[in-house]
C-alpha positions as a Markdown table, in Angstrom:
| # | Residue | x | y | z |
|---|---|---|---|---|
| 1 | Unk | -19.6 | 18.2 | 56.9 |
| 2 | Unk | -17.7 | 15.1 | 57.9 |
| 3 | Unk | -20.4 | 12.8 | 56.4 |
| 4 | Unk | -20.1 | 14.7 | 53.1 |
| 5 | Unk | -16.3 | 14.3 | 53.1 |
| 6 | Unk | -16.7 | 10.5 | 53.8 |
| 7 | Unk | -19.3 | 10.2 | 51.1 |
| 8 | Unk | -17.0 | 11.9 | 48.5 |
| 9 | Unk | -14.1 | 9.7 | 49.7 |
| 10 | Unk | -16.2 | 6.5 | 49.2 |
| 11 | Unk | -17.4 | 7.7 | 45.8 |
| 12 | Unk | -13.9 | 8.5 | 44.7 |
| 13 | Unk | -12.6 | 5.1 | 45.8 |
| 14 | Unk | -15.5 | 3.3 | 44.0 |
| 15 | Unk | -14.8 | 5.3 | 40.8 |
| 16 | Unk | -11.0 | 4.5 | 41.0 |
| 17 | Unk | -11.6 | 0.8 | 41.7 |
| 18 | Unk | -14.1 | 0.6 | 38.8 |
| 19 | Unk | -11.7 | 2.4 | 36.5 |
| 20 | Unk | -8.9 | -0.1 | 37.4 |
| 21 | Unk | -11.1 | -3.1 | 36.9 |
| 22 | Unk | -12.5 | -1.9 | 33.6 |
| 23 | Unk | -9.1 | -1.1 | 32.0 |
| 24 | Unk | -7.3 | -4.2 | 33.4 |
| 25 | Unk | -10.0 | -6.4 | 31.7 |
| 26 | Unk | -9.8 | -4.4 | 28.5 |
| 27 | Unk | -6.0 | -4.7 | 28.5 |
| 28 | Unk | -6.1 | -8.5 | 28.6 |
| 29 | Unk | -8.6 | -8.7 | 25.8 |
| 30 | Unk | -6.7 | -6.4 | 23.5 |
| 31 | Unk | -3.2 | -7.7 | 24.2 |
| 32 | Unk | -3.7 | -11.2 | 23.0 |
| 33 | Unk | -0.4 | -12.3 | 21.7 |
| 34 | Unk | 0.0 | -14.0 | 18.3 |
| 35 | Unk | 2.1 | -17.1 | 18.5 |
| 36 | Unk | 4.0 | -17.0 | 15.2 |
| 37 | Unk | 5.3 | -20.4 | 14.0 |
| 38 | Unk | 7.9 | -20.5 | 11.3 |
| 39 | Unk | 6.8 | -22.7 | 8.4 |
| 40 | Unk | 9.3 | -21.8 | 5.7 |
| 41 | Unk | 12.8 | -20.3 | 5.5 |
| 42 | Unk | 15.3 | -19.4 | 2.8 |
| 43 | Unk | 18.7 | -17.7 | 3.1 |
| 44 | Unk | 17.2 | -14.2 | 3.9 |
| 45 | Unk | 13.5 | -14.8 | 4.3 |
| 46 | Unk | 11.2 | -16.4 | 6.8 |
| 47 | Unk | 7.5 | -17.0 | 6.6 |
| 48 | Unk | 5.5 | -17.4 | 9.8 |
| 49 | Unk | 1.8 | -18.4 | 10.4 |
| 50 | Unk | -0.6 | -17.9 | 13.3 |
| 51 | Unk | -2.1 | -21.3 | 14.0 |
| 52 | Unk | -5.1 | -19.8 | 15.8 |
| 53 | Unk | -6.1 | -18.0 | 12.5 |
| 54 | Unk | -6.2 | -21.2 | 10.4 |
| 55 | Unk | -9.7 | -21.4 | 8.8 |
| 56 | Unk | -11.0 | -23.8 | 6.2 |
| 57 | Unk | -14.2 | -22.9 | 4.3 |
| 58 | Unk | -16.8 | -25.2 | 2.8 |
| 59 | Unk | -14.9 | -25.5 | -0.5 |
| 60 | Unk | -11.7 | -26.7 | 1.3 |
| 61 | Unk | -10.0 | -23.3 | 0.8 |
| 62 | Unk | -7.8 | -22.2 | 3.7 |
| 63 | Unk | -7.0 | -18.7 | 5.1 |
| 64 | Unk | -4.3 | -18.0 | 7.6 |
| 65 | Unk | -2.6 | -14.9 | 9.0 |
| 66 | Unk | 1.0 | -14.9 | 7.9 |
| 67 | Unk | 4.0 | -12.7 | 8.5 |
| 68 | Unk | 6.9 | -12.4 | 6.1 |
| 69 | Unk | 10.3 | -11.3 | 7.5 |
| 70 | Unk | 13.2 | -10.3 | 5.3 |
| 71 | Unk | 16.5 | -10.7 | 7.1 |
| 72 | Unk | 19.9 | -9.2 | 6.8 |
| 73 | Unk | 22.2 | -12.2 | 5.9 |
| 74 | Unk | 25.2 | -10.9 | 7.8 |
| 75 | Unk | 23.6 | -10.4 | 11.3 |
| 76 | Unk | 20.2 | -12.0 | 10.7 |
| 77 | Unk | 18.3 | -8.9 | 11.9 |
| 78 | Unk | 14.9 | -8.1 | 10.5 |
| 79 | Unk | 15.0 | -5.6 | 7.6 |
| 80 | Unk | 11.4 | -5.8 | 6.7 |
| 81 | Unk | 8.3 | -7.4 | 8.3 |
| 82 | Unk | 4.9 | -7.6 | 6.6 |
| 83 | Unk | 1.8 | -9.4 | 8.0 |
| 84 | Unk | -1.0 | -10.3 | 5.7 |
| 85 | Unk | -3.8 | -12.8 | 5.2 |
| 86 | Unk | -2.9 | -15.7 | 2.9 |
| 87 | Unk | -5.6 | -17.6 | 1.1 |
| 88 | Unk | -4.5 | -21.1 | 0.0 |
| 89 | Unk | -6.1 | -23.7 | -2.3 |
| 90 | Unk | -4.4 | -26.7 | -0.9 |
| 91 | Unk | -5.6 | -29.1 | -3.5 |
| 92 | Unk | -4.2 | -27.2 | -6.4 |
| 93 | Unk | -1.3 | -25.5 | -4.6 |
| 94 | Unk | -2.4 | -22.0 | -5.4 |
| 95 | Unk | -2.4 | -18.9 | -3.2 |
| 96 | Unk | -3.6 | -15.3 | -3.0 |
| 97 | Unk | -2.4 | -12.5 | -0.7 |
| 98 | Unk | -5.2 | -10.5 | 1.0 |
| 99 | Unk | -5.2 | -7.5 | 3.4 |
| 100 | Unk | -5.1 | -8.4 | 7.1 |
| 101 | Unk | -8.8 | -7.8 | 7.4 |
| 102 | Unk | -9.7 | -9.5 | 4.1 |
| 103 | Unk | -11.9 | -12.5 | 3.4 |
| 104 | Unk | -11.5 | -15.5 | 1.1 |
| 105 | Unk | -14.4 | -14.4 | -1.1 |
| 106 | Unk | -12.3 | -11.3 | -2.0 |
| 107 | Unk | -9.9 | -13.5 | -4.0 |
| 108 | Unk | -10.0 | -12.5 | -7.6 |
| 109 | Unk | -7.0 | -14.4 | -9.0 |
| 110 | Unk | -5.2 | -17.4 | -7.7 |
| 111 | Unk | -1.5 | -17.4 | -8.2 |
| 112 | Unk | 0.8 | -20.4 | -8.9 |
| 113 | Unk | 4.1 | -20.1 | -7.0 |
| 114 | Unk | 6.4 | -20.9 | -10.0 |
| 115 | Unk | 9.7 | -19.4 | -8.9 |
| 116 | Unk | 8.9 | -18.6 | -5.2 |
| 117 | Unk | 10.4 | -21.3 | -3.1 |
| 118 | Unk | 9.3 | -19.6 | 0.2 |
| 119 | Unk | 5.6 | -19.6 | -0.8 |
| 120 | Unk | 5.8 | -23.2 | -2.1 |
| 121 | Unk | 7.1 | -24.4 | 1.2 |
| 122 | Unk | 4.7 | -22.3 | 3.1 |
| 123 | Unk | 1.7 | -23.8 | 1.2 |
| 124 | Unk | 2.8 | -27.3 | 1.7 |
| 125 | Unk | 3.6 | -26.9 | 5.4 |
| 126 | Unk | 0.5 | -24.8 | 6.2 |
| 127 | Unk | -1.8 | -27.3 | 4.4 |
| 128 | Unk | -0.5 | -30.0 | 6.7 |
| 129 | Unk | -2.2 | -28.4 | 9.7 |
């Protein structure tokens, strides 16, 4: 009877240790932080990029994870935050917004940032990386 109790105790310890090891490793993999870097700012808007996500394809087109924050001018608190994938044609200064899980081949139309100062600055600063 004592050996059975000892056996069960050892099995329980083994299961508990295995459980802790598995979930501690999984937690580190899934909790990778994004280091947002501000690349453009206007009075009430800020555009950030994730440098780790910068990718150029064979045609020289760039994709980067971006985050747009709209700020309250009085207290500078975030009103709205929106992450998305930004495709950039650095040579022609064109852009296209894609879903976070999108790919550059999904770009249907390139947009010229006529009146959008934030996007213009974002394109110039991001293409310098």
